[in-house]
C-alpha positions as a printed NumPy array, in Angstrom:
array([[  8.206, -21.008,  21.436],
       [  9.08 , -20.801,  25.145],
       [ 10.854, -24.171,  25.008],
       [ 13.012, -22.955,  22.109],
       [ 13.996, -19.796,  23.986],
       [ 14.842, -21.766,  27.125],
       [ 16.86 , -24.275,  25.082],
       [ 18.789, -21.497,  23.329],
       [ 19.481, -19.741,  26.643],
       [ 20.746, -22.974,  28.211],
       [ 22.963, -23.567,  25.192],
       [ 24.373, -20.016,  25.324],
       [ 25.059, -20.248,  29.069],
       [ 26.76 , -23.623,  28.582],
       [ 29.013, -22.321,  25.802],
       [ 29.929, -19.244,  27.852],
       [ 30.681, -21.457,  30.848],
       [ 32.928, -23.742,  28.812],
       [ 34.774, -20.904,  27.07 ],
       [ 35.172, -18.406,  29.873],
       [ 35.236, -20.261,  33.168],
       [ 38.766, -21.36 ,  33.979],
       [ 39.267, -25.078,  33.888],
       [ 41.99 , -26.97 ,  35.719],
       [ 44.375, -27.011,  32.768],
       [ 44.079, -23.242,  32.322],
       [ 44.66 , -22.691,  36.044],
       [ 47.831, -24.793,  35.986],
       [ 49.15 , -23.049,  32.869],
       [ 48.394, -19.693,  34.474],
       [ 50.319, -20.736,  37.595],
       [ 53.264, -21.78 ,  35.425],
       [ 53.252, -18.407,  33.646],
       [ 53.092, -16.666,  37.016],
       [ 55.944, -18.797,  38.363],
       [ 58.062, -17.926,  35.321],
       [ 57.294, -14.234,  35.793],
       [ 58.155, -14.298,  39.513],
       [ 61.428, -16.179,  38.946],
       [ 62.538, -13.913,  36.107],
       [ 64.653, -10.958,  37.146],
       [ 65.949,  -7.634,  35.912],
       [ 68.865,  -5.572,  37.16 ],
       [ 66.449,  -2.698,  37.901],
       [ 64.439,  -4.844,  40.313],
       [ 64.454,  -3.339,  43.803],
       [ 65.261,  -5.451,  46.842],
       [ 61.649,  -5.265,  48.026],
       [ 60.317,  -6.358,  44.623],
       [ 62.84 ,  -9.213,  44.556],
       [ 61.749, -10.434,  48.011],
       [ 58.062, -10.088,  47.149],
       [ 58.343, -12.019,  43.876],
       [ 60.383, -14.791,  45.506],
       [ 57.798, -15.183,  48.28 ],
       [ 54.927, -15.179,  45.766],
       [ 56.691, -17.825,  43.676],
       [ 57.041, -20.043,  46.751],
       [ 53.323, -19.569,  47.517],
       [ 52.549, -21.4  ,  44.271],
       [ 54.115, -24.526,  45.811],
       [ 52.963, -26.958,  48.478],
       [ 54.723, -26.952,  51.805],
       [ 56.966, -28.933,  51.536],
       [ 57.75 , -29.266,  47.826],
       [ 60.014, -32.021,  46.477],
       [ 62.846, -30.926,  44.2  ],
       [ 64.92 , -33.448,  42.272],
       [ 67.956, -32.47 ,  40.198],
       [ 70.024, -35.598,  39.669],
       [ 72.926, -33.772,  38.018],
       [ 73.419, -31.79 ,  41.26 ],
       [ 72.561, -34.663,  43.639],
       [ 69.5  , -32.808,  44.917],
       [ 66.54 , -34.919,  45.952],
       [ 64.73 , -33.492,  48.942],
       [ 61.751, -31.591,  50.255],
       [ 62.003, -27.809,  50.446],
       [ 59.858, -25.752,  52.795],
       [ 58.359, -22.532,  51.374],
       [ 60.932, -20.46 ,  53.281],
       [ 63.745, -22.522,  51.744],
       [ 62.24 , -22.116,  48.264],
       [ 61.988, -18.379,  48.805],
       [ 65.65 , -18.265,  49.885],
       [ 66.76 , -20.303,  46.863],
       [ 64.823, -18.068,  44.465],
       [ 66.323, -14.941,  46.051],
       [ 69.814, -16.397,  45.751],
       [ 69.222, -17.341,  42.116],
       [ 67.802, -13.907,  41.256],
       [ 70.807, -12.189,  42.847],
       [ 73.346, -14.32 ,  40.984],
       [ 71.499, -13.998,  37.656],
       [ 70.111, -10.427,  37.612],
       [ 69.037, -10.387,  33.943],
       [ 67.282, -13.707,  33.487],
       [ 63.949, -14.654,  31.982],
       [ 62.135, -17.946,  32.514],
       [ 59.729, -19.388,  29.925],
       [ 57.833, -22.666,  29.745],
       [ 57.239, -24.307,  26.331],
       [ 55.782, -27.526,  24.933],
       [ 53.741, -28.137,  28.05 ],
       [ 51.729, -31.335,  28.374],
       [ 49.354, -31.907,  31.293],
       [ 47.656, -35.178,  32.229],
       [ 45.351, -35.81 ,  35.159],
       [ 45.854, -39.308,  36.62 ],
       [ 43.487, -38.294,  39.42 ],
       [ 40.989, -35.471,  39.806],
       [ 43.269, -33.618,  42.231],
       [ 46.665, -34.537,  40.733],
       [ 48.294, -33.265,  37.551],
       [ 51.486, -34.492,  35.916],
       [ 53.16 , -31.868,  33.786],
       [ 55.957, -32.326,  31.282],
       [ 57.42 , -29.09 ,  30.004],
       [ 60.479, -27.384,  28.613],
       [ 61.969, -24.577,  30.654],
       [ 64.112, -22.04 ,  28.864],
       [ 66.361, -19.719,  30.876],
       [ 67.743, -16.754,  29.004],
       [ 70.428, -14.711,  30.743],
       [ 71.743, -11.434,  29.426],
       [ 75.188, -10.318,  30.515],
       [ 77.001,  -7.129,  29.603],
       [ 78.696,  -8.901,  26.688],
       [ 76.441, -11.732,  25.629],
       [ 73.166, -13.62 ,  25.833],
       [ 72.97 , -17.242,  27.025],
       [ 70.114, -19.713,  26.871],
       [ 69.808, -22.967,  28.743],
       [ 66.962, -25.389,  28.227],
       [ 65.72 , -28.035,  30.655],
       [ 63.122, -30.759,  30.361],
       [ 61.043, -30.864,  33.547],
       [ 58.489, -33.083,  35.152],
       [ 56.25 , -31.199,  37.551],
       [ 53.429, -32.466,  39.737],
       [ 50.615, -30.214,  40.907],
       [ 48.003, -31.002,  43.52 ],
       [ 44.608, -29.397,  43.872],
       [ 44.13 , -28.142,  47.427],
       [ 41.073, -26.119,  48.41 ],
       [ 40.4  , -25.34 ,  44.743],
       [ 43.946, -24.098,  44.063],
       [ 46.576, -25.954,  42.048],
       [ 49.907, -25.958,  43.887],
       [ 53.163, -27.404,  42.608],
       [ 54.34 , -30.323,  44.747],
       [ 57.257, -31.8  ,  42.772],
       [ 59.863, -30.504,  40.338],
       [ 62.299, -32.797,  38.575],
       [ 64.885, -31.823,  35.988],
       [ 64.834, -34.678,  33.493],
       [ 67.439, -33.455,  31.066],
       [ 69.623, -30.447,  30.36 ],
       [ 69.886, -29.497,  26.681],
       [ 72.611, -27.266,  25.277],
       [ 71.654, -24.603,  22.753]])
């Protein structure tokens, strides 16, 4: 009887561990959701909130982080301060914009490296209209001290909607 109870307890603890402890894929997806939230903007956002969100978005990235956008001839490393500045500039020029990631696929070629393919949808609301742009992205994330940080962003393709 004691062996059955111990076996059941071990089974229950294992199931709880699998279901409720965050795994690497969940951590990466959570970071992507957080990045989308921090990059999204509203016209009511205060200057302090804008600065804070931009800095927090950059903290999700390695220092430096490679950004590649062939259509704009961008292929270089950005320091966290530069990423923060770029996010601030983007948020100021597009005050009513939401970011969303869809159709995300994650593979792990190494234990501490993830390759992510995803669709990014930007929706901007102006006083007269609503625009959506969609981009296919390749993102790399590296596990550093237990945290997954983005190390590479590449825009593969721009798709009109």
